N, C-alpha and C positions, 0 to 999 in steps of 0.2 A: 432709453433707451435709459440713471446707471441704469443698468439695468432694464428705465426709462428707458429701463430705466429702461432682440428679431431685428429685424432689419426695419430697415437702416438701409433698403436696396433703393432708394428713395431716388433714383436716377432723373425719369422721363418724365412722362404725364402726367401718371401716379407714383407713389411709394409709399413704403412703411418704415415705421419707426419705433425707437423703442423707448427713456423715461417716466404718468399718473394722465389727470384727468387731462391731463395737459400732459401726453404719456411722455414717462418720465423713466427714469431709468432705462434707459434704452431699450424699453416695451415696445410692443407693434400695435399699430392703430394704422387703418386706412378706412376711407369713408366714399361714400359712392356722392359722385357729384354729377356725373351724368347720365340718363334712363333713357333710349331710345326704341324704340320696335318698330321693325322695315314692312311697310304696307304693306299690302296683301299682293301689290303688282309687283313686287321689286325682282329685278330679273338679280343672277348671280354676277354677285359684285366683288374684290378684294374687299375685308372690312377697313383696311386702312386706309384707303382711296372710297369705300364709305363714308367712314367718319370726315375725311378731309371736306370733303362737301358736305356734309354736313353741322361740320361747330365751327366755329369760326374763330383765328385769333391760334388754332396751333400747323403741326406740319404733318408731313406722311414720315419723316426718319422718327419724332418727337413717340407718332404713334405710333409705330414700331418698333422703338426701344421700352414701349410699353406694354406692347404685347410680347416681348419677348421677356420681361419678367412676371407673367400674371396679372398685368394687372388691369386688362380686357377683359370681360367675362363678356357669354355668348349663351343665354338660357343658363345662366347658374356657373357655368365652364371656363377655367381661361382659353383664348380663343388665340392663335399666332397672327397673323399677319397677313398671313396667305388664305385665311378660312372665307370662304364667299359665301355675303349674308346672303339669308332665305326669305321669301316673305314673313310675317309673323316675325320673326327671328328680334331677342330684346336684350338689346345691349346694353352695360353696366359700362363706367368708366371708372377709376377708383383712384384718389387724391391722398396726400400724406398728410393731411390738416381738415377741420371740419369745413364746413361748404357755411360759407357765410357771405355777406353782399360789399363789405367792404375791403378795397384793395391793402397789401402792406405797403404803407407809407415810410420813409426814411424819418428817424426819430433821431436828436443828439443829443445819445446815450454813451456815457463812459465808454470802454472797451481796454479791457485786461489782456492784451493780442501776444501771445506764447512766440508765436511764429507768423510769419505771412510773406510767400512769393506769387508768383503768379498762377498757381493753382489749389495753392490750401491756404486754409485761415484756421491758426490753431488758439482759442482762445480758452482764457482760463474764467469762470463763470461764477460771480458771487451769488451766496445761499441770499434767497428770495425774490432773483430775478425770472420770471415765467419767461419759457424760450421761446415759445412757440404762438402765434396768437390762436384763442380759442376758448371754449368755455367761458365767457366772461371779460376777459382779456385778449382785448382786441390792440391795446396799444402799448405803450411802454418794454416788448420785449423784447427778448435777448434778436431776434429776425429782426425789427426792425431798425435795433444798434446796429448791425451788418447791414443792413441797406441803406444806414448814412455813410455808413465805413469806408463802404461803395459805390458811392452818389456819384463818382466821378468818371467809373468804370461800364462805359458803352458795351460791354459783353454779362454784366451782372444784369439779369431779371429778376428782384427779391418776388417775384408774381410767379415765377416759373420753377418749378420742382424738377426741374432740370439740374437747377444748381442751389447750392446755399446747405445748412446744417442735414450733415449725415446721419447721424442720434442723437439721443437726447438723455439728458439726465432732470429732474425735479425739480422744481419753483426752490426749495430751500435741503438742495444738493449743493453745495460749492464744485468747484473744478473745472477738468478740462474737457472742450469739447472742439472737433474738427468740421468746418464747412470747406465745401467745394468753389469755386469760381467759378469752375466752366463744367460743363455734362461731361467730358470723360474726365475728369474727376473722378468726379461724384460717381458713375458710373465703376468706377475700379476701387476707388474707398469703398462704395454698397458692397460690390463680390469682397472685398475683403472683412467684412462684417459678417457679412450670410454666411462665407464658408471658414468666420471662427478664427482669423488668422491673426485679429488684431491684438493688442498687449492690453486691459486694463486691467489695473489694481484701485481699489477704496480701501481707505483708512475709514473704522468706524468706531465709535465706544458705545459696548453693548453690555446689558445688564448679567449678570452671573459672571459663573468661573468656567472652565472647562475641564474633565475630564483627561481628556488628550490636548497635545498639544496644534494639532490642525485635523481635519475634516472635508467631509464631500458630501453637501447638502444637493439631494436630487430629488425631486418634485414636479409635478406639471406646477405649472401658473395659471390661475385664471382669475374669473370675475367672482367675487363673496358674493355666497347665492341671498344671504341677508344685508348686506350693504354694502353698493354699489361702489362703493367708492376707496375700498380694499381690494386688496388679491389676496385668494388663497392658496393653501397650497394642498395638490389633491397626489393619490400614489400614481405612479409612475406607469403606462399603457393602461391608464383609467379610460385613456376616452375623453376626459374632462381636463380643458384647460392645453396648456402646451408645453415639453418637458421643457427642465430649466434644467443647470446644475452649477451650483454656488462652490468653489474654494474657498476654508479660509483656513487661516494658521493667525495663533496667539503671540502677539508680541509682547504685551505687557497684564500680567496678574496684580489689580489693582484692589482687592481686597471682595468688593460689592459689583464692579463692573470691573468688564479686562479690554485690553484695547488689540484689534484683531486686523488684521489686515485680509480681504476678499478680494478672490480672484474671478472673473464673470468668465464662465464656459459657452455661455448665452447670454442672450440679454433681453429680457422679459421686463412689463412693465415692474417698479417695486420690486425683483426679485428680489438684492437684498434682504430691503426692508419684511419683506414677506416670509424667505427663506428662511431668517434668524429669528424671527419670529415663530417661526413652525418649529425649529428647536430647543425655544425655550428663551432665548436671548434676546430679544426685541431690541432693536438701538434706542439710546438714550434718549432721554427727551422728545421721540416720534411715536405726538399725539394719535396718528391715525391709529395707530399698530401697540399702543396702549405704553408704550415705553416714559411716558411722562407721567407715571404715577413713579410711587418708592417701591420697586418688586424684589429689594433685598439688603438685606440689615434692618436691627430692632430699630423700631420707627420711634424711637425716642427724643426728647424734643430738640436737642441742641445736633443730633446729624440730620432729623426731620430739616431744621433750619439749614445745615449741611447741604443736602439735595437742592431746596429750592435756588438756594442762592448757586447752587452748578446751573442749575434750567434757564436762569437768569442769565450765566453770564456767558452759553451757549441756548438761545431760544428758537431753537429747531431738533430735529434731528440731526446727529452728529454721524454726519457722511460727508466724506471728501472725495470727492473721482482723481486719483492723485497721481497713478502715470498711467497716460498714452501713449502709443504705439502703433504704426503703422509702415507700410511702402509707400514710397512717395510716388504717387502716381506717374507720374512722368520718369522721374529719371530711374525708380524702381532701387535708391538708399534705402538703408534703412534709418526710418525717422520715431525719435524716445524723447515725451516729452516728461516732464514732472514736473506738480506743481505743488508751491511749499503749505503747507497748512494755513487757513487762515484762521488771525485773531483769536475768534470766539473759540472753533475749538485747540486752539491752543494756551488757551483762557484755560481752557476746561479740565484739558488733560493736565496740566501742571497743577490745579486743586484739588484733581484725587492724587497724583503722584505726594504732595506733600499730605494729603489725610492719611495716606497708607504709610508713610514713614513715622506717622508722630502715630498713630494708633489713639488717637485718641476722644475720637469722638463715639 
């Protein structure tokens, strides 16, 4: 949901999310968790009642909320809670995380909490921390850390998708995330992400300089046809991928790289990373999208060593979720949070500023 990093509307039994294979930068991913087929002798019955009778550990209210957000499918199409189940109907329920056998368990992992009240939790995530269990990372995640932090809260169940993170960012992206401590807060926040009323600004160091000081990137984002670990950009209206828009503004021209601010209009998986590569400006040291090579400047020995030192100073894609804004789900107050640059990106930026000031390389 950066981008990691879509919805984000994971407020009930199912949900969607943005951030990688741990969908990242606010990218959307949903996963099938239950599939049922109605018997040939099934009498007409409301689907919320039918599922309550056939699934243990859930409630009719949660099922109704899931249906409202199109997370219950009948014969491949979203069904509302009033739908009457018929013989032979195939019913699928989606969740916002991959299916696996282990419950989320609390783990004592330090959290940088920027803000907390009875409804929301705003966290400054360090680079290197996986957001949500999945794809081989079933422990040691931000979700496990939140479960520990809220272990004494009787209303918070880390295994209930009706609460918890509303969006995600990639493992190696740092910055701000918001989690909901109750179902009403998650529903409200999810709606804000879905309707694009949140405020999300990222800082990134990218390869190359720009002819214009600001711009708008529009292009559908979907899985790369040859590399499933990458996202690719497709023409708007092509029917391939999902619509995505990123706005960028150049903050500093640093010779062979640029310090930029990106504002998300949508939130697709790897949106900033894929969009910036698409326009010829991969993120600095983004190994997945080719930014871990020297893409600008004469590759002399001295310059090559300088860039390698920069890679070592910030050994990940140079992307930070700096600003997050939303309306508080209970009070209606405008909430805005800013995260300072982490030390690795600060060091990286200072190295390039020193380089451009001396122009010795």
